[in-house]
C-alpha positions in Angstrom: 16.1 -10.2 18.2 17.7 -11.6 15.1 20.9 -9.7 15.8 21.1 -10.9 19.4 20.7 -14.5 18.3 19.8 -17.4 20.5 16.4 -17.9 18.9 15.0 -21.3 18.0 14.1 -21.9 14.4 10.4 -21.4 14.9 10.9 -18.1 16.7 13.4 -16.9 14.1 10.9 -17.6 11.3 8.1 -15.7 13.2 10.5 -12.7 13.6 11.4 -12.7 9.9 7.7 -12.9 8.9 6.9 -9.9 11.2 9.8 -7.9 9.7 8.4 -8.6 6.2 4.9 -7.5 7.2 6.3 -4.3 8.8 8.3 -3.5 5.8 5.2 -3.7 3.6 3.4 -1.4 6.1 6.2 1.1 5.8 5.7 1.2 2.0 1.9 1.9 2.5 2.5 4.6 5.1 5.1 6.3 2.9 2.5 6.4 0.1 -0.1 8.0 2.4 2.5 10.5 3.7 3.3 11.6 0.2 -0.3 12.3 -0.5 -0.7 14.2 2.8 2.4 16.3 2.0 0.9 17.6 -1.3 0.0 21.3 -1.2 -3.7 22.0 -0.8 -5.5 22.9 -4.0 -6.8 26.5 -3.8 -10.1 25.4 -5.5 -10.9 22.9 -2.7 -13.2 25.3 -0.8 -14.9 26.8 -3.9 -18.4 26.0 -5.1 -19.2 23.8 -8.1 -22.1 23.7 -10.6 -22.9 20.4 -12.1 -25.3 20.2 -15.1 -26.7 16.8 -15.9 -28.6 16.4 -19.2 -30.1 13.3 -20.8 -28.7 14.1 -24.3 -29.4 11.8 -27.2 -30.9 8.4 -26.4 -34.5 9.2 -25.5 -36.1 7.6 -22.4 -33.0 5.5 -21.5 -30.8 8.6 -21.5 -33.3 10.3 -19.3 -33.3 7.4 -16.9 -29.5 7.4 -16.8 -29.4 11.1 -16.2 -31.8 10.7 -13.2 -29.7 7.8 -11.8 -26.6 9.9 -12.2 -28.2 12.9 -10.4 -29.2 10.6 -7.5 -25.7 9.2 -7.4 -24.0 12.6 -7.2 -26.6 13.8 -4.6 -26.0 10.8 -2.3 -22.2 11.2 -2.7 -22.5 14.9 -1.7 -24.7 14.0 1.3 -22.3 11.4 2.5 -19.4 13.9 2.4 -21.5 16.6 4.1 -21.5 18.8 1.0 -24.4 21.2 0.5 -26.6 20.4 -2.5 -28.8 23.1 -4.1 -30.9 22.2 -7.1 -31.2 25.2 -9.4 -33.5 23.8 -12.1 -35.2 20.5 -12.8 -37.0 19.1 -15.8 -38.2 15.7 -14.8 -39.1 12.9 -17.1 -42.8 12.0 -16.4 -42.7 8.7 -18.4 -40.3 6.8 -16.2 -39.8 3.1 -16.8 -39.4 1.0 -13.7 
């Protein structure tokens, strides 16, 4: 439309703004395409074992470990990953 000419000032401004927005979208789409073109990691379909321990820090460390476990479990559920708990040693003196 700009090359053809014959636009009033307002319409020309709108066309320039749209071109600017579309150029920004091109940059974003190119970033996404680069990620999609990366080769698949051969470990993507393999299982994982995650061990969460309270470590040093007493009760607060145990509370944090419990929160971390729940966070990972919810993340796995939202992404349709299977979660299997192999062993648990729960803290009976939880602070709430």
